[in-house]
DORO-357455 format. One record per residue: z, y, x of N, C-alpha, C in turn; residue in one letter. Coordinates in steps of 0.001 Angstrom, whole numbers, padded with zeros to 6 digits. Layout:
REM DORO-357455
DOVEX     n_w     n_v     n_u    ca_w    ca_v    ca_u     c_w     c_v     c_u aa
DOVEX       Z       Y       X       Z       Y       X       Z       Y       X  a
...
END
This chain:
REM DORO-357455
DOVEX     n_w     n_v     n_u    ca_w    ca_v    ca_u     c_w     c_v     c_u aa
DOVEX  000000 -001186  000840  000000  000000  000000  000000  001245  000882  m
DOVEX  000500  002335  000367  000517  003572  001138  001852  003734  001835  t
DOVEX  001899  004658  002757  003094  004856  003559  003830  006128  003170  e
DOVEX  003923  006422  001885  004625  007622  001459  006055  007274  001102  t
DOVEX  006932  008218  001321  008335  008007  001004  008576  008311 -000465  a
DOVEX  009467  007543 -001074  009822  007779 -002472  010704  009010 -002557  a
DOVEX  010584  009723 -003658  011380  010921 -003841  012801  010594 -004252  g
DOVEX  013711  011510 -003985  015092  011334 -004403  015209  011674 -005881  s
DOVEX  016326  011311 -006535  016467  011594 -007970  016371  013077 -008311  p
DOVEX  016698  013960 -007362  016629  015390 -007638  015212  015920 -007510  q
DOVEX  014266  015104 -007095  012888  015544 -007000  012454  015884 -005592  g
DOVEX  013382  016006 -004663  013031  016310 -003285  012689  015041 -002530  g
DOVEX  012114  015170 -001361  011759  013975 -000593  012995  013274 -000053  p
DOVEX  012934  011974  000051  014035  011182  000564  013950  011147  002082  s
DOVEX  014956  011629  002784  014951  011716  004244  015836  010646  004866  e
DOVEX  016398  009718  004092  017383  008781  004610  016768  007748  005545  k
DOVEX  015715  007050  005098  015182  005927  005851  013954  006269  006680  n
DOVEX  013250  007325  006354  012007  007626  007056  012232  008798  008003  t
DOVEX  011856  008623  009271  011986  009753  010195  010935  010809  009878  p
DOVEX  011262  012047  010190  010305  013128  009929  009130  012999  010884  k
DOVEX  007930  013046  010333  006721  012899  011141  006342  014245  011749  r
DOVEX  005739  014170  012920  005249  015371  013579  003928  015809  012966  g
DOVEX  003376  016856  013523  002132  017423  013004  001006  016402  013047  f
DOVEX  000801  015766  014193 -000290  014803  014323 -000001  013526  013541  f
DOVEX  001264  013162  013410  001626  011996  012604  001266  012192  011144  g
DOVEX  001465  013416  010650  001100  013706  009256 -000407  013687  009071  r
DOVEX -001146  014165  010075 -002612  014138  009985 -003108  012699  009959  i
DOVEX -002550  011854  010835 -002957  010445  010871 -002616  009761  009555  i
DOVEX -001433  010044  009005 -001055  009465  007711 -002024  009906  006619  l
DOVEX -002397  011183  006634 -003342  011693  005641 -004680  010971  005739  f
DOVEX -005190  010815  006959 -006481  010142  007148 -006392  008693  006682  v
DOVEX -005290  008010  006995 -005119  006623  006540 -005117  006540  005014  r
DOVEX -004442  007480  004361 -004398  007475  002900 -005770  007774  002308  q
DOVEX -006524  008672  002935 -007878  008975  002455 -008755  007742  002555  v
DOVEX -008705  007050  003696 -009506  005836  003874 -009089  004784  002858  v
DOVEX -007781  004651  002625 -007291  003679  001644 -007818  003989  000245  s
DOVEX -007842  005260 -000129 -008347  005630 -001451 -009858  005449 -001541  e
DOVEX -010569  005732 -000459 -012024  005569 -000481 -012432  004108 -000606  l
DOVEX -011586  003192 -000160 -011882  001767 -000315 -011823  001342 -001776  k
DOVEX -011137  002117 -002613 -011011  001793 -004036 -012203  002280 -004859  k
DOVEX -013066  003093 -004266 -014200  003666 -004990 -015205  002575 -005322  v
DOVEX -015671  002569 -006567 -016667  001601 -007017 -017982  002345 -007219  v
DOVEX -019036  001870 -006583 -020351  002492 -006704 -020982  002035 -008015  v
DOVEX -021462  002968 -008846 -022070  002561 -010119 -023393  001837 -009891  p
DOVEX -023719  000964 -010832 -025008  000283 -010771 -026110  001280 -011112  t
DOVEX -027348  000895 -010865 -028472  001787 -011160 -028502  002126 -012650  r
DOVEX -028239  001138 -013497 -028261  001367 -014946 -027177  002369 -015354  r
DOVEX -025966  002201 -014809 -024886  003135 -015117 -025216  004536 -014607  e
DOVEX -025784  004603 -013418 -026133  005897 -012836 -027157  006630 -013690  l
DOVEX -028160  005906 -014174 -029174  006514 -015045 -028533  006972 -016349  v
DOVEX -027673  006140 -016915 -027004  006495 -018171 -026127  007734 -017991  r
DOVEX -025355  007791 -016911 -024499  008951 -016658 -025329  010213 -016432  y
DOVEX -026437  010069 -015710 -027302  011220 -015447 -027894  011760 -016738  t
DOVEX -028385  010874 -017592 -028958  011302 -018875 -027892  011959 -019738  i
DOVEX -026695  011387 -019755 -025605  011960 -020546 -025278  013376 -020077  t
DOVEX -025185  013567 -018781 -024873  014895 -018245 -025992  015879 -018556  v
DOVEX -027240  015452 -018402 -028369  016345 -018673 -028403  016756 -020145  m
DOVEX -028166  015817 -021054 -028143  016145 -022485 -027016  017128 -022777  v
DOVEX -025837  016899 -022203 -024712  017807 -022412 -025044  019206 -021901  f
DOVEX -025640  019300 -020722 -025986  020609 -020153 -027012  021318 -021026  v
DOVEX -028010  020595 -021527 -029022  021207 -022398 -028390  021711 -023688  i
DOVEX -027489  020922 -024276 -026803  021356 -025503 -025987  022621 -025231  i
DOVEX -025268  022657 -024116 -024476  023844 -023793 -025372  025058 -023544  m
DOVEX -026522  024852 -022910 -027463  025957 -022706 -027958  026496 -024042  m
DOVEX -028249  025614 -024986 -028704  026061 -026305 -027618  026844 -027032  l
DOVEX -026378  026381 -026929 -025269  027085 -027585 -025090  028472 -026978  i
DOVEX -025087  028562 -025654 -024908  029860 -024990 -026075  030793 -025303  v
DOVEX -027295  030259 -025332 -028466  031079 -025662 -028369  031610 -027086  t
DOVEX -027966  030758 -028024 -027829  031184 -029418 -026752  032261 -029558  a
DOVEX -025615  032058 -028895 -024547  033058 -028967 -024990  034381 -028334  l
DOVEX -025706  034315 -027228 -026210  035527 -026579 -027158  036273 -027508  d
DOVEX -028045  035547 -028161 -028979  036172 -029094 -028231  036805 -030264  f
DOVEX -027255  036072 -030829 -026500  036605 -031973 -025703  037847 -031590  l
DOVEX -025002  037800 -030460 -024216  038962 -030051 -025116  040133 -029669  f
DOVEX -026258  039861 -029076 -027205  040933 -028757 -027744  041588 -030009  g
DOVEX -028102  040766 -031002 -028594  041293 -032278 -027506  042093 -032985  t
DOVEX -026267  041590 -032956 -025153  042301 -033586 -024894  043630 -032879  a
DOVEX -024996  043661 -031566 -024771  044904 -030822 -025838  045935 -031159  a
DOVEX -027086  045496 -031271 -028164  046421 -031638 -027945  046926 -033053  v
DOVEX -027510  046065 -033964 -027279  046465 -035347 -026119  047454 -035441  w
DOVEX -025014  047193 -034699 -023834  048056 -034773 -024088  049395 -034085  v
DOVEX -024648  049366 -032901 -024783  050593 -032124 -026139  051263 -032295  f
DOVEX -027047  050623 -032975 -028362  051198 -033230 -029186  051317 -031962  g
DOVEX -030173  050528 -031875 -031027  050549 -030689 -032415  051026 -031048  g
DOVEX -033193  051222 -030033 -034555  051701 -030251 -035466  050571 -030658  a
END
């Protein structure tokens, strides 16, 4: 598992059993934890990747349409309220 110390009941770090790490020790621990987490990453299959891409593109297009419609409505309302040429 990871090499992090459990917190004390008050929420602070537990200093009883683990010695305080130096600057480079903390960097090495961080890198080890990053590598450990990256090993858990699962690469999506081609089918999942295509499905996720299509889903994101559809969502972005829908949001663009909503923002465009709101921009048009607020622009029209501003011209109506303030009177434009």
